[in-house]
Every structure is written in C-alpha cells, then in structure tokens.
N, C-alpha and C positions, 0 to 999 in steps of 0.2 A: 506494500500500500503506499504510495507516494503521498505524503504531507507539503501541501500548501498552505503558508501564510497570505491572510488576503486582507485591500483595506478596505476601508470604508465605500468608496467609492468604487470599487470591483462587486463589494457585495449590491451595490444600486443596481451594477451593470447583469448581475447574474441573477437578480431577479426582473427586469426589464427585459430579459432574452427569456426570460420563461424556462431555459431548458437546464434540465436534472443534472448534478455533478456526477461524471461517471463512478460508477460504485468502486476503482481502482483506487479512491483518491479521499483523503478526509481535507478539510478544510478547520485551519487553526488561526485565533486572532485574538487580540487581547477582550478582556471583558468589556472595556466600553465600544466596543466595534457597533452597536448596534443602536446605540446613543446618538456616534457620531456621525453614522449614515442618518438617522433621524433628524440631525442637522442640516443633511446636507439638502434633505426634501426639504427643512421650513425655509431654508435659503430659496429654496424655487420657486415657494408658494408666496415669499415675501416679496419675489422678483416680478411675478407674476407670470411664470413661464412654466407652473403646474397648479392644477387644481387640488384644495386640501383635499377632497375626495379621492382623485388619483393619490395623493401622497399618503392618506392613509390606505388605501390597499395594497401601496407598494409594501406599507411597513408591515400588514399583515402577514403578505409576502414574504418577508426578512425575513421574520419570527418562524418562519417555516425552514428557514435552511440552516441543515446540520450542520452545526461550527463547534470546535473545540475551544469554548475560551478559557484561557490564562491571566494570569498575574496574580503570582506573588514573591516573594522575598526575593526569591532566584530569579524572574525575572526581571526585577527592580534591579537589582544589583547588575546587572548585565545591561541592563539600559544603560545605568549611572556610568558603566565603565565604558561602555560604547562611545556616549555623549563625551566622558574626559578624554578619550583618545582622538575623536575626532573632531573637537572644540566646537559641538555641536551647543547651545544656550536654551535647549527645552529639553524635555525629555518625553512628549508624548511619543513623536516616531522612532525616537530611540526602543521603548518598547517595544513596539510593533517589530523593530530587528533584533530584541535581544529575546524576544518571542521565538522569532525566526530560526537565529539561532541556534538556540536549544533544544527548539520541536517541528522544525519545517524540513523541507528539502530545497524549495525553492518560492521564489516570494511573485505573485500575482497582484500587482499594484499600477493602477491608473493615475492616482498622486503624483505629481510629475517631481517634487522634490523628494518626495517616499523613496520612488525608484531612483534618481540620483545617486541620493546616501546610503543606498544597498550595494550601491558598484561592487565597492569589493569585501562586503559585508554576505551579503547574499545573492544566489543565482537567480536573477529577473526570466519569468517568464512571461507569453500572451495569454487573456484570460482565456483563448480558446480551446488550451491547453487542459483547463478543468471539465468539458465535455467530450471528449474520449479518453480512449488505452493512452498507457509512456508511451 
C-alpha cells in the first residue's frame, strides 16, 4: 500500500472530481486538513465564486474521504526541526511535511508553496496518481 500525504486543495479537488481513491493507496494528513479545506471553501463563497449550498455539499463529500489524520508530539517535533533547518518562519506547512516524512511515501500538493517547500524533503506526485494503481 502506498501512502500519500495530501494538502487541503488536493482534498477539495478529490471531492470535486468525485473519483474514488485507488484501493492500493492510503491518504494521510494533519488533523487540521478538513478545517483548512473548509476555510478554502469559505473564501470561495465570500468571493462569490461558489454558492453556500455547493460549499456545504463539498464539505459533506470531504468528510467521506478516508484520511488517516495525524498530529502528535513526534510530528510536531519533526515539524520544528524541518522549519529550523530550512529557515521557515511558520510551522503549518512544516507539519504537513513532517507527517509526510514520518508516514508517507509521496506528497500530492496543489498548494504551490507547500510543493516548493517539499522539493528536498518528500517526492511530489500529481493528483492523478491517487486514482490508479502504482
């Protein structure tokens, strides 16, 4: 089984596509992923690019996506080390990468800043990989 770390924009794209994750794959992410994805939906509603009903429908679909969520002392400690090593001023994205280092084989990130930060930390793969066998 291949484990993929996903970011909030990737989670939203998974539910927008409506395609099932291949049974040979497992998704992992920090505990906060669904709240962060919901914040992205809220921003779309506030911008007038998505209706509230559509946003809440996507939220419901999001909750059905099976994700192993993580976040403990070990991942926070690794996030701290990554942030210090790379000179990052915040820990949010560092926590994603820490979970990736500890629990994932690769990263699926649609957040370009996270993808750039992952360059020498974790392999980056396209979203389409999630829907097919290795």
